[in-house]
MDAnalysis code that builds the backbone (N, CA, C; Angstrom):
import MDAnalysis as mda
import numpy as np

u = mda.Universe.empty(351, n_residues=117, atom_resindex=np.repeat(np.arange(117), 3), trajectory=True)
u.add_TopologyAttr("name", ["N", "CA", "C"] * 117)
u.add_TopologyAttr("resid", np.arange(1, 118))
u.add_TopologyAttr("resname", ["MET", "PHE", "VAL", "LEU", "THR", "PHE", "LEU", "LEU", "LEU", "PHE", "ALA", "LEU", "VAL", "SER", "TRP", "LYS", "LEU", "LEU", "PRO", "ILE", "ILE", "GLY", "LEU", "LEU", "LEU", "SER", "LEU", "ILE", "CYS", "PHE", "LEU", "GLY", "TRP", "ARG", "ILE", "ALA", "ARG", "PHE", "GLU", "GLY", "TRP", "PRO", "LEU", "SER", "ARG", "GLY", "LEU", "TYR", "CYS", "ALA", "PHE", "ILE", "THR", "ALA", "THR", "THR", "VAL", "GLY", "TYR", "GLY", "VAL", "VAL", "HIS", "PRO", "THR", "LYS", "PRO", "ARG", "THR", "ARG", "ALA", "PHE", "SER", "ILE", "ILE", "ILE", "ALA", "LEU", "LEU", "GLY", "LEU", "LEU", "LEU", "THR", "GLY", "ILE", "MET", "VAL", "ALA", "LEU", "ALA", "ILE", "GLN", "SER", "LEU", "GLU", "LEU", "ALA", "ALA", "GLU", "TYR", "THR", "GLY", "LEU", "ALA", "ASP", "ASP", "ILE", "ARG", "ASP", "GLN", "LEU", "ASP", "PHE", "LEU", "GLY", "LYS"])
u.atoms.positions = np.array([
    [44.174, -34.563, -25.479],
    [44.205, -35.503, -24.364],
    [45.048, -34.960, -23.214],
    [46.224, -34.403, -23.559],
    [47.114, -33.890, -22.522],
    [46.469, -32.731, -21.763],
    [45.867, -31.790, -22.504],
    [45.273, -30.613, -21.866],
    [44.129, -31.022, -20.949],
    [43.287, -31.915, -21.418],
    [42.174, -32.383, -20.593],
    [42.680, -33.096, -19.345],
    [43.694, -33.920, -19.502],
    [44.291, -34.614, -18.348],
    [44.876, -33.611, -17.361],
    [45.581, -32.612, -17.893],
    [46.138, -31.571, -17.020],
    [45.035, -30.867, -16.244],
    [43.982, -30.454, -16.942],
    [42.897, -29.731, -16.270],
    [42.218, -30.586, -15.206],
    [42.006, -31.856, -15.508],
    [41.390, -32.755, -14.527],
    [42.291, -32.953, -13.307],
    [43.576, -33.144, -13.553],
    [44.509, -33.301, -12.432],
    [44.617, -32.026, -11.610],
    [44.657, -30.884, -12.281],
    [44.730, -29.612, -11.573],
    [43.499, -29.408, -10.696],
    [42.326, -29.737, -11.243],
    [41.090, -29.625, -10.465],
    [41.103, -30.574, -9.270],
    [41.567, -31.796, -9.485],
    [41.603, -32.784, -8.410],
    [42.551, -32.353, -7.292],
    [43.735, -31.936, -7.660],
    [44.712, -31.523, -6.646],
    [44.234, -30.253, -5.945],
    [43.643, -29.333, -6.699],
    [43.111, -28.108, -6.085],
    [42.003, -28.441, -5.093],
    [41.167, -29.423, -5.458],
    [40.088, -29.836, -4.576],
    [40.646, -30.387, -3.257],
    [41.736, -31.144, -3.362],
    [42.349, -31.714, -2.158],
    [42.918, -30.614, -1.259],
    [43.397, -29.533, -1.859],
    [43.989, -28.436, -1.087],
    [43.009, -27.284, -0.861],
    [41.733, -27.525, -1.137],
    [40.727, -26.493, -0.985],
    [40.695, -25.861, 0.415],
    [40.882, -26.625, 1.493],
    [40.888, -25.970, 2.805],
    [41.982, -24.911, 2.940],
    [43.162, -25.180, 2.428],
    [44.257, -24.211, 2.520],
    [43.985, -23.022, 1.603],
    [43.583, -23.323, 0.367],
    [43.283, -22.256, -0.588],
    [42.124, -21.407, -0.071],
    [41.109, -22.064, 0.443],
    [39.952, -21.349, 0.996],
    [40.314, -20.480, 2.181],
    [41.189, -20.981, 3.038],
    [41.622, -20.191, 4.188],
    [42.354, -18.930, 3.732],
    [43.258, -19.076, 2.790],
    [43.994, -17.910, 2.295],
    [43.057, -16.898, 1.643],
    [42.129, -17.385, 0.812],
    [41.168, -16.483, 0.175],
    [40.263, -15.807, 1.202],
    [39.867, -16.550, 2.218],
    [39.024, -15.982, 3.277],
    [39.764, -14.897, 4.050],
    [41.033, -15.146, 4.355],
    [41.822, -14.131, 5.058],
    [41.997, -12.876, 4.209],
    [42.231, -13.054, 2.924],
    [42.360, -11.894, 2.033],
    [41.056, -11.102, 1.991],
    [39.928, -11.794, 1.890],
    [38.616, -11.124, 1.889],
    [38.352, -10.418, 3.217],
    [38.659, -11.094, 4.316],
    [38.443, -10.496, 5.635],
    [39.261, -9.210, 5.796],
    [40.530, -9.273, 5.413],
    [41.368, -8.080, 5.537],
    [40.919, -6.981, 4.579],
    [40.437, -7.367, 3.401],
    [39.870, -6.375, 2.481],
    [38.647, -5.698, 3.070],
    [37.827, -6.471, 3.750],
    [36.651, -5.904, 4.423],
    [37.085, -4.936, 5.527],
    [38.116, -5.330, 6.298],
    [38.609, -4.452, 7.370],
    [39.189, -3.162, 6.796],
    [39.918, -3.269, 5.700],
    [40.460, -2.069, 5.065],
    [39.318, -1.153, 4.637],
    [38.298, -1.727, 4.011],
    [37.150, -0.928, 3.573],
    [36.487, -0.236, 4.759],
    [36.360, -0.956, 5.834],
    [35.698, -0.386, 7.013],
    [36.511, 0.755, 7.622],
    [37.825, 0.552, 7.778],
    [38.663, 1.585, 8.391],
    [38.871, 2.790, 7.472],
    [38.881, 2.560, 6.176],
    [39.084, 3.655, 5.228],
    [37.775, 4.360, 4.871],
    [36.646, 3.780, 5.268],
    [35.351, 4.363, 4.929],
    [34.947, 4.110, 3.482],
    [35.429, 3.017, 2.923],
    [35.136, 2.658, 1.541],
    [33.962, 1.686, 1.493],
    [33.339, 1.555, 0.306],
    [32.383, 0.454, 0.132],
    [33.136, -0.886, 0.119],
    [32.442, -1.943, 0.440],
    [33.058, -3.276, 0.500],
    [33.721, -3.650, -0.823],
    [33.079, -3.323, -1.924],
    [33.639, -3.690, -3.227],
    [35.011, -3.047, -3.445],
    [35.183, -1.839, -2.978],
    [36.482, -1.167, -3.134],
    [37.544, -1.820, -2.253],
    [37.160, -2.219, -1.045],
    [38.092, -2.898, -0.152],
    [38.526, -4.253, -0.696],
    [37.565, -5.007, -1.247],
    [37.900, -6.305, -1.833],
    [38.759, -6.128, -3.088],
    [38.442, -5.115, -3.882],
    [39.249, -4.831, -5.075],
    [40.685, -4.517, -4.663],
    [40.848, -3.673, -3.684],
    [42.180, -3.328, -3.187],
    [42.898, -4.578, -2.678],
    [42.195, -5.421, -1.937],
    [42.805, -6.632, -1.375],
    [43.278, -7.584, -2.470],
    [42.461, -7.805, -3.484],
    [42.847, -8.768, -4.511],
    [43.873, -8.203, -5.487],
    [43.848, -6.907, -5.707],
    [44.894, -6.297, -6.529],
    [46.230, -6.405, -5.790],
    [46.199, -6.226, -4.491],
    [47.415, -6.353, -3.687],
    [47.855, -7.816, -3.605],
    [46.915, -8.729, -3.384],
    [47.247, -10.148, -3.226],
    [47.838, -10.733, -4.503],
    [47.366, -10.278, -5.641],
    [47.897, -10.795, -6.900],
    [49.157, -10.060, -7.333],
    [49.585, -9.118, -6.528],
    [50.772, -8.277, -6.758],
    [50.685, -7.478, -8.046],
    [49.469, -7.238, -8.531],
    [49.285, -6.382, -9.699],
    [49.558, -4.941, -9.295],
    [48.914, -4.503, -8.220],
    [49.174, -3.190, -7.644],
    [48.975, -2.021, -8.577],
    [47.777, -1.845, -9.092],
    [47.505, -0.727, -9.988],
    [47.763, 0.621, -9.311],
    [47.528, 0.702, -8.022],
    [47.743, 1.948, -7.300],
    [46.565, 2.894, -7.347],
    [45.504, 2.536, -8.050],
    [44.322, 3.372, -8.138],
    [43.646, 3.442, -6.771],
    [43.574, 2.314, -6.105],
    [42.977, 2.222, -4.781],
    [44.068, 1.741, -3.838],
    [44.374, 2.547, -2.866],
    [45.401, 2.142, -1.902],
    [45.053, 2.707, -0.527],
    [45.406, 1.969, 0.511],
    [45.101, 2.427, 1.860],
    [45.971, 3.631, 2.245],
    [45.411, 4.485, 3.092],
    [46.140, 5.689, 3.498],
    [46.462, 5.715, 4.987],
    [45.809, 4.885, 5.764],
    [46.020, 4.891, 7.216],
    [47.047, 3.827, 7.602],
    [47.810, 4.064, 8.668],
    [48.859, 3.105, 9.057],
    [48.338, 1.682, 9.284],
    [47.205, 1.546, 9.946],
    [46.662, 0.218, 10.227],
    [46.298, -0.509, 8.936],
    [45.654, 0.205, 8.027],
    [45.236, -0.437, 6.783],
    [46.430, -0.713, 5.871],
    [47.461, 0.079, 5.977],
    [48.682, -0.221, 5.226],
    [49.331, -1.499, 5.749],
    [49.279, -1.701, 7.053],
    [49.800, -2.950, 7.635],
    [48.974, -4.139, 7.144],
    [47.650, -3.959, 7.074],
    [46.788, -5.018, 6.532],
    [47.175, -5.319, 5.083],
    [47.493, -4.278, 4.358],
    [47.877, -4.439, 2.960],
    [49.161, -5.271, 2.824],
    [50.092, -5.076, 3.719],
    [51.324, -5.868, 3.710],
    [51.010, -7.341, 3.987],
    [50.134, -7.581, 4.945],
    [49.737, -8.959, 5.263],
    [49.041, -9.594, 4.062],
    [48.177, -8.820, 3.396],
    [47.491, -9.327, 2.201],
    [48.506, -9.695, 1.128],
    [49.521, -8.866, 0.944],
    [50.544, -9.155, -0.069],
    [51.269, -10.457, 0.254],
    [51.595, -10.674, 1.509],
    [52.270, -11.916, 1.904],
    [51.359, -13.133, 1.695],
    [50.092, -12.991, 2.046],
    [49.140, -14.079, 1.809],
    [48.990, -14.353, 0.312],
    [48.990, -13.294, -0.474],
    [48.882, -13.445, -1.920],
    [50.082, -14.160, -2.513],
    [51.270, -13.849, -2.001],
    [52.468, -14.550, -2.473],
    [52.398, -16.036, -2.139],
    [51.922, -16.336, -0.945],
    [51.764, -17.734, -0.545],
    [50.744, -18.446, -1.433],
    [49.616, -17.798, -1.677],
    [48.580, -18.383, -2.523],
    [49.085, -18.590, -3.953],
    [49.795, -17.608, -4.479],
    [50.343, -17.728, -5.827],
    [51.347, -18.872, -5.909],
    [52.203, -18.985, -4.905],
    [53.174, -20.082, -4.877],
    [52.501, -21.438, -4.852],
    [51.448, -21.564, -4.074],
    [50.716, -22.826, -4.006],
    [50.083, -23.151, -5.357],
    [49.476, -22.158, -5.993],
    [48.819, -22.400, -7.280],
    [49.830, -22.761, -8.366],
    [50.992, -22.118, -8.356],
    [52.033, -22.454, -9.335],
    [52.542, -23.876, -9.086],
    [52.756, -24.227, -7.828],
    [53.208, -25.581, -7.504],
    [52.168, -26.620, -7.935],
    [50.890, -26.322, -7.740],
    [49.834, -27.235, -8.180],
    [49.852, -27.398, -9.697],
    [50.050, -26.308, -10.407],
    [50.084, -26.368, -11.869],
    [51.272, -27.195, -12.352],
    [52.433, -26.976, -11.760],
    [53.622, -27.731, -12.167],
    [53.446, -29.216, -11.880],
    [52.940, -29.532, -10.703],
    [52.708, -30.932, -10.353],
    [51.711, -31.576, -11.305],
    [50.654, -30.841, -11.633],
    [49.646, -31.368, -12.556],
    [50.224, -31.564, -13.955],
    [51.071, -30.638, -14.403],
    [51.720, -30.787, -15.706],
    [52.608, -32.021, -15.746],
    [53.382, -32.224, -14.688],
    [54.260, -33.396, -14.630],
    [53.460, -34.695, -14.644],
    [52.412, -34.748, -13.839],
    [51.586, -35.956, -13.792],
    [50.885, -36.205, -15.125],
    [50.382, -35.142, -15.746],
    [49.704, -35.295, -17.037],
    [50.682, -35.757, -18.113],
    [51.903, -35.229, -18.083],
    [52.913, -35.641, -19.069],
    [53.256, -37.117, -18.909],
    [53.384, -37.576, -17.684],
    [53.677, -38.993, -17.443],
    [52.492, -39.867, -17.834],
    [51.299, -39.456, -17.446],
    [50.103, -40.268, -17.691],
    [49.798, -40.402, -19.176],
    [49.959, -39.315, -19.938],
    [49.606, -39.343, -21.359],
    [50.741, -39.825, -22.250],
    [51.917, -40.024, -21.688],
    [53.042, -40.493, -22.482],
    [53.839, -39.368, -23.123],
    [53.462, -38.137, -22.861],
    [54.189, -37.002, -23.425],
    [55.626, -36.958, -22.916],
    [55.818, -37.338, -21.674],
    [57.172, -37.333, -21.108],
    [58.070, -38.320, -21.854],
    [57.532, -39.474, -22.226],
    [58.310, -40.456, -22.989],
    [58.651, -39.930, -24.377],
    [57.680, -39.246, -25.007],
    [57.930, -38.661, -26.329],
    [59.053, -37.624, -26.263],
    [59.039, -36.808, -25.214],
    [60.086, -35.791, -25.056],
    [61.438, -36.455, -24.823],
    [61.455, -37.496, -23.997],
    [62.707, -38.219, -23.760],
    [63.248, -38.826, -25.063],
    [62.352, -39.378, -25.890],
    [62.767, -39.942, -27.173],
    [63.354, -38.871, -28.080],
    [62.742, -37.704, -28.086],
    [63.255, -36.601, -28.908],
    [64.628, -36.159, -28.418],
    [64.818, -36.108, -27.106],
    [66.118, -35.722, -26.573],
    [67.176, -36.762, -26.913],
    [66.790, -38.035, -26.860],
    [67.740, -39.093, -27.242],
    [68.099, -38.984, -28.719],
    [67.118, -38.637, -29.535],
    [67.341, -38.487, -30.977],
    [68.306, -37.326, -31.268],
    [68.173, -36.257, -30.475],
    [69.041, -35.095, -30.675],
    [70.433, -35.283, -30.081],
    [70.606, -36.353, -29.360],
    [71.907, -36.632, -28.753],
    [72.101, -35.910, -27.433],
    [71.013, -35.554, -26.810],
    [71.026, -34.853, -25.523],
    [71.933, -33.685, -25.656],
])
């Protein structure tokens, strides 16, 4: 029950913030396309580079070599940090709401009272 409630709340809150999430994803894709174009790469390689950078995984297999595309890469990293922060905040908020809604928060409080805090 808790997991299903969490997933439903996460989907609902994500849906409400879809314009912001979509804007960030669109900017990351656009900059990935620009990197591919300036570096002479196929689009798939540019998008791969953009999302590896945005998620801060940074395998290093594909990386920009020109000053302009390196600047784009920095912007992508900042956008990725913002997107990651938003998604983590959505998950935490959804967990809190699901815990309250399903009564899990009360169960945890009871356990803490039993342990003597």
